[in-house]
C-alpha positions as CSV (number, residue, x, y, z in Angstrom):
1,X,26.8,-16.3,135.6
2,X,27.2,-13.7,132.9
3,X,26.9,-14.7,129.2
4,X,30.6,-14.2,128.7
5,X,31.8,-16.1,131.8
6,X,33.1,-19.6,131.2
7,X,30.9,-22.5,132.2
8,X,32.1,-24.0,135.5
9,X,32.2,-27.8,135.3
10,X,32.7,-29.8,138.5
11,X,33.5,-33.5,138.5
12,X,32.6,-35.0,141.9
13,X,34.3,-38.4,141.6
14,X,36.8,-38.4,138.8
15,X,38.8,-41.3,140.2
16,X,35.9,-43.6,139.2
17,X,36.4,-42.8,135.6
18,X,40.1,-42.2,135.4
19,X,42.3,-43.2,138.3
20,X,44.8,-40.6,137.4
21,X,42.2,-37.9,138.0
22,X,43.3,-34.2,138.1
23,X,43.8,-34.1,134.3
24,X,46.9,-36.3,134.2
25,X,47.3,-38.2,131.0
26,X,47.9,-41.8,130.1
27,X,47.0,-43.9,127.1
28,X,45.5,-46.4,129.5
29,X,43.0,-43.9,130.9
30,X,40.4,-41.6,129.4
31,X,41.5,-38.0,128.8
32,X,39.6,-35.1,130.4
33,X,40.6,-32.8,127.5
34,X,37.2,-32.7,125.7
35,X,35.5,-31.6,128.9
36,X,38.2,-29.1,129.7
37,X,37.6,-27.5,126.3
38,X,34.0,-26.8,127.3
39,X,34.6,-24.7,130.4
40,X,36.5,-24.2,133.6
41,X,37.0,-27.8,134.8
42,X,37.5,-28.9,138.4
43,X,38.0,-32.6,139.1
44,X,37.7,-34.0,142.6
45,X,38.8,-37.6,143.0
46,X,36.0,-38.4,145.5
47,X,33.3,-36.4,147.2
48,X,31.2,-37.2,150.3
49,X,27.6,-36.0,150.6
50,X,28.6,-33.2,153.1
51,X,31.1,-31.9,150.6
52,X,28.8,-31.5,147.6
53,X,27.4,-28.1,148.2
54,X,30.8,-26.5,149.0
55,X,32.4,-28.0,145.9
56,X,29.5,-27.2,143.6
57,X,28.7,-23.8,145.0
58,X,29.4,-21.8,141.8
59,X,29.1,-24.6,139.2
60,X,26.5,-24.7,136.5
61,X,27.5,-28.2,135.3
62,X,28.1,-31.1,137.7
63,X,29.2,-34.5,136.8
64,X,29.0,-37.6,139.0
65,X,29.4,-41.3,138.9
66,X,28.6,-42.6,142.4
67,X,28.6,-39.4,144.5
68,X,25.1,-38.6,145.6
69,X,23.1,-35.6,144.6
70,X,20.1,-35.3,146.9
71,X,17.1,-32.9,147.0
72,X,18.8,-30.7,149.7
73,X,21.8,-30.4,147.4
74,X,19.7,-29.1,144.6
75,X,18.0,-26.6,146.9
76,X,21.4,-25.2,148.0
77,X,22.8,-24.9,144.5
78,X,20.9,-22.1,142.6
79,X,23.5,-21.8,139.8
80,X,23.2,-25.5,138.9
81,X,21.8,-26.0,135.4
82,X,22.9,-29.5,134.3
83,X,23.8,-32.8,135.9
84,X,25.7,-35.5,133.9
85,X,25.8,-39.0,135.3
86,X,29.1,-40.7,134.2
87,X,27.4,-44.1,134.1
88,X,24.1,-45.7,132.9
89,X,22.4,-46.1,136.3
90,X,20.9,-42.8,137.7
91,X,19.8,-43.9,141.2
92,X,22.5,-41.7,142.8
93,X,20.6,-38.5,141.7
94,X,17.2,-37.3,143.0
95,X,15.6,-37.1,139.5
96,X,12.4,-35.5,140.8
97,X,14.2,-32.7,142.6
98,X,16.2,-32.0,139.5
99,X,13.1,-32.0,137.3
100,X,11.3,-29.5,139.6
101,X,14.2,-27.1,139.1
102,X,14.3,-27.6,135.4
103,X,17.7,-29.3,135.5
104,X,18.2,-32.0,132.9
105,X,20.0,-35.2,134.1
106,X,21.8,-37.0,131.4
107,X,23.4,-40.5,131.5
108,X,25.5,-42.7,129.2
109,X,23.7,-45.8,127.9
110,X,25.3,-48.7,126.1
111,X,29.0,-47.8,126.5
112,X,30.0,-51.1,128.2
113,X,27.9,-53.7,126.5
114,X,30.7,-55.7,125.0
115,X,33.0,-55.3,128.0
116,X,30.3,-56.7,130.4
117,X,29.5,-59.5,127.9
118,X,33.2,-60.4,127.8
119,X,33.4,-60.4,131.6
120,X,30.4,-62.8,131.8
121,X,32.5,-65.3,129.8
122,X,35.7,-64.5,131.7
123,X,33.8,-65.7,134.8
124,X,32.3,-68.6,133.0
125,X,35.6,-69.7,131.6
126,X,37.2,-69.4,135.1
127,X,34.6,-71.8,136.5
128,X,34.9,-74.1,133.5
129,X,38.7,-74.3,133.1
130,X,40.0,-73.1,136.5
131,X,42.8,-71.1,134.9
132,X,43.5,-69.1,138.1
133,X,44.0,-72.0,140.5
134,X,46.0,-73.9,137.8
135,X,48.3,-71.0,137.2
136,X,48.8,-70.6,140.9
137,X,49.6,-74.3,141.2
138,X,52.2,-74.1,138.4
139,X,53.8,-71.0,140.0
140,X,53.9,-72.8,143.3
141,X,56.0,-75.6,141.7
142,X,53.4,-78.3,141.3
143,X,54.2,-78.9,137.6
144,X,57.9,-79.0,138.3
145,X,57.2,-81.7,140.9
146,X,54.8,-83.6,138.8
147,X,56.0,-87.1,137.5
148,X,53.8,-86.7,134.4
149,X,53.7,-84.2,131.5
150,X,50.5,-82.6,132.8
151,X,48.3,-82.3,135.9
152,X,44.9,-80.7,136.8
153,X,43.8,-79.1,140.0
154,X,40.1,-80.0,139.5
155,X,37.9,-81.5,136.7
156,X,37.1,-78.9,134.0
157,X,34.2,-78.5,131.7
158,X,33.5,-78.0,128.0
159,X,30.9,-75.4,127.4
160,X,29.8,-76.6,123.9
161,X,26.5,-78.4,124.1
162,X,25.6,-76.9,127.5
163,X,22.4,-74.9,128.0
164,X,22.9,-71.2,128.8
165,X,19.9,-69.6,130.5
166,X,19.7,-65.8,130.2
167,X,17.4,-63.8,132.4
168,X,16.5,-60.5,130.7
169,X,17.3,-59.7,127.1
170,X,18.6,-56.2,126.8
171,X,21.8,-55.3,124.8
172,X,24.2,-57.0,127.1
173,X,22.1,-60.2,127.3
174,X,21.9,-60.3,123.5
175,X,25.6,-60.0,123.2
176,X,26.0,-62.8,125.7
177,X,23.6,-64.9,123.7
178,X,25.6,-64.4,120.5
179,X,28.9,-65.4,122.2
180,X,27.3,-68.4,123.9
181,X,25.9,-69.5,120.5
182,X,29.3,-69.1,118.9
183,X,30.7,-71.5,121.6
184,X,28.1,-74.1,120.7
185,X,25.8,-73.5,123.7
186,X,22.0,-73.8,123.5
187,X,20.4,-70.5,124.5
188,X,17.2,-70.2,126.5
189,X,15.8,-66.9,127.6
190,X,13.3,-65.5,130.1
191,X,12.3,-61.9,129.8
192,X,9.3,-59.7,130.3
193,X,9.1,-59.1,126.5
194,X,10.3,-61.1,123.6
195,X,12.8,-59.3,121.4
196,X,14.4,-60.1,118.0
197,X,17.6,-62.1,118.4
198,X,20.6,-62.4,116.0
199,X,21.0,-66.1,117.1
200,X,18.5,-68.9,117.8
201,X,17.0,-68.6,121.3
202,X,14.1,-70.4,123.0
203,X,11.8,-68.4,125.1
204,X,10.9,-70.1,128.4
205,X,9.4,-69.3,131.8
206,X,11.6,-68.5,134.7
207,X,10.8,-71.8,136.3
208,X,11.8,-73.8,133.2
209,X,15.0,-71.7,132.8
210,X,16.1,-72.6,136.3
211,X,15.3,-76.3,135.7
212,X,17.0,-76.7,132.4
213,X,20.1,-74.4,132.5
214,X,23.6,-75.6,133.0
215,X,24.6,-71.9,133.4
216,X,22.3,-69.1,134.4
217,X,23.4,-65.5,133.8
218,X,21.4,-62.5,135.2
219,X,20.8,-59.4,133.0
220,X,17.4,-58.2,134.2
221,X,16.8,-54.8,136.0
222,X,16.6,-54.8,139.8
223,X,12.9,-54.2,140.7
224,X,10.7,-55.3,143.6
225,X,9.8,-58.3,141.4
226,X,13.3,-59.3,140.7
227,X,14.9,-58.7,144.1
228,X,16.2,-62.0,145.3
229,X,15.2,-63.7,142.1
230,X,17.8,-66.3,142.9
231,X,16.7,-67.9,146.2
232,X,16.5,-71.3,147.9
233,X,13.2,-72.1,146.1
234,X,14.6,-71.5,142.6
235,X,18.0,-73.1,143.4
236,X,16.1,-76.2,144.4
237,X,14.8,-76.4,140.8
238,X,18.4,-76.3,139.4
239,X,20.7,-79.1,138.4
240,X,23.2,-79.5,141.3
241,X,26.0,-79.1,138.8
242,X,24.6,-75.8,137.4
243,X,26.3,-72.4,137.8
244,X,24.9,-68.9,138.4
245,X,26.6,-65.8,137.0
246,X,25.6,-62.3,138.2
247,X,26.9,-59.2,136.5
248,X,23.6,-57.4,136.9
249,X,22.9,-56.2,140.4
250,X,23.9,-57.8,143.7
251,X,20.4,-57.9,145.2
252,X,19.1,-60.1,142.4
253,X,20.6,-62.9,144.5
254,X,19.7,-63.9,148.1
255,X,23.3,-64.2,149.1
256,X,22.7,-66.2,152.3
257,X,20.6,-68.8,150.5
258,X,23.1,-69.1,147.6
259,X,26.0,-69.5,149.9
260,X,24.1,-72.2,151.9
261,X,23.5,-74.1,148.6
262,X,27.2,-73.9,147.7
263,X,28.2,-75.2,151.1
264,X,25.7,-78.0,150.9
265,X,26.6,-79.1,147.3
266,X,23.1,-78.1,146.0
267,X,24.7,-75.5,143.6
268,X,27.6,-76.3,141.3
269,X,29.2,-72.8,141.2
270,X,28.6,-69.1,141.6
271,X,30.4,-66.2,139.9
272,X,29.7,-62.5,140.3
273,X,31.0,-59.1,139.6
274,X,28.4,-57.4,141.9
275,X,27.3,-57.9,145.5
276,X,24.4,-56.6,147.6
277,X,26.6,-54.0,149.2
278,X,29.8,-52.6,147.6
279,X,32.4,-52.7,148.9
280,X,31.1,-55.9,150.5
281,X,30.0,-55.9,154.1
282,X,32.0,-57.8,156.7
283,X,31.1,-61.4,156.6
284,X,29.4,-61.4,153.2
285,X,28.5,-65.1,152.9
286,X,29.5,-65.5,149.3
287,X,33.1,-64.4,149.9
288,X,34.9,-67.6,150.9
289,X,32.1,-69.9,149.9
290,X,33.2,-72.9,147.9
291,X,33.2,-72.9,144.1
292,X,32.9,-69.1,143.8
293,X,34.6,-66.5,141.7
294,X,34.1,-62.9,142.7
295,X,35.4,-59.8,141.0
296,X,35.0,-56.2,142.3
297,X,32.4,-54.6,140.0
298,X,34.9,-54.2,137.1
299,X,33.0,-55.6,134.1
300,X,32.2,-52.1,132.9
301,X,35.7,-50.8,133.3
302,X,37.8,-51.8,130.2
303,X,40.0,-49.1,128.8
304,X,37.8,-49.0,125.7
305,X,34.6,-48.8,127.6
306,X,35.8,-45.9,129.8
307,X,37.0,-44.0,126.8
308,X,33.6,-44.4,125.2
309,X,32.0,-43.3,128.4
310,X,34.2,-40.2,128.6
311,X,33.4,-39.3,125.0
312,X,29.7,-39.5,125.6
313,X,29.9,-37.6,128.9
314,X,31.6,-34.7,127.0
315,X,29.2,-35.1,124.1
316,X,26.2,-34.8,126.5
317,X,27.6,-31.6,127.9
318,X,28.3,-30.2,124.4
319,X,24.7,-30.9,123.3
320,X,23.3,-29.3,126.5
321,X,25.4,-26.2,125.9
322,X,24.0,-26.2,122.3
323,X,20.5,-26.2,123.6
324,X,19.5,-29.8,122.7
325,X,20.5,-32.1,125.6
326,X,20.7,-35.8,124.8
327,X,20.2,-38.9,126.9
328,X,17.9,-37.0,129.3
329,X,16.5,-39.4,132.0
330,X,14.3,-37.0,133.9
331,X,12.4,-35.3,131.0
């Protein structure tokens, strides 16, 4: 590419960030305008691994959310100079292959902290108050048919005074702790390292956390040590009335053993925004299990969070072009 030629920017899966894609505009979706101002922008809604090389053949800047960039892709793209991940997690890029070729890979940390924390409580409130089933019953005519001024579809729970167990204590977990404290919950935490907290927390072992919590919410990274952190052995430690919420990573939970505990009445409830495979595999045991609430990995995707994400993606590209890349994960 000559010094005067415009930078060629290719987005491999723009649908993930803005369902309109293709540069169409809406106040409810992030705008691609900041990126378009930085070079010749091409947006693909979705890209399969076998389409990557053809679509990125003359690009010096490639942006991806979930589309894979493997070592063989890097080897076949000599003009590539920069990879921007339009998310926080970077496991979809071969970081070593990029590093070997001197290509910085930059991500977007922290854009969805409050959106995910909010979603944790959306799931918790749904299990506590059963708004969804109650609304469905009203719309099905149950209130109109009721001889009394009110009715309930199931017992519901007050969160004040309950013990909220938080596994991990990064930014999202700290926001969850603050919200839980504001609701009058007692906060206990298990994490590899103790960190300052804006609200009172008690640091406990993972065993004590599972024993004492009325609600457990998972915010630790997925590692070999935390894979299937929630399993039959730990569920056996829990109060039978307790709930588990997972907005972290699906494999933190042994789904077969959690589903079995729900069916047997050994686990009070389970709510998740993530599963072990996404979209879920046929016959995932948690889908359809009793006392569950499942959402399709949307905690990150508020309008505000996606706009912050887009602004940082563009900012990362701008900083790279200025010679000082930010948020580099393979340096």
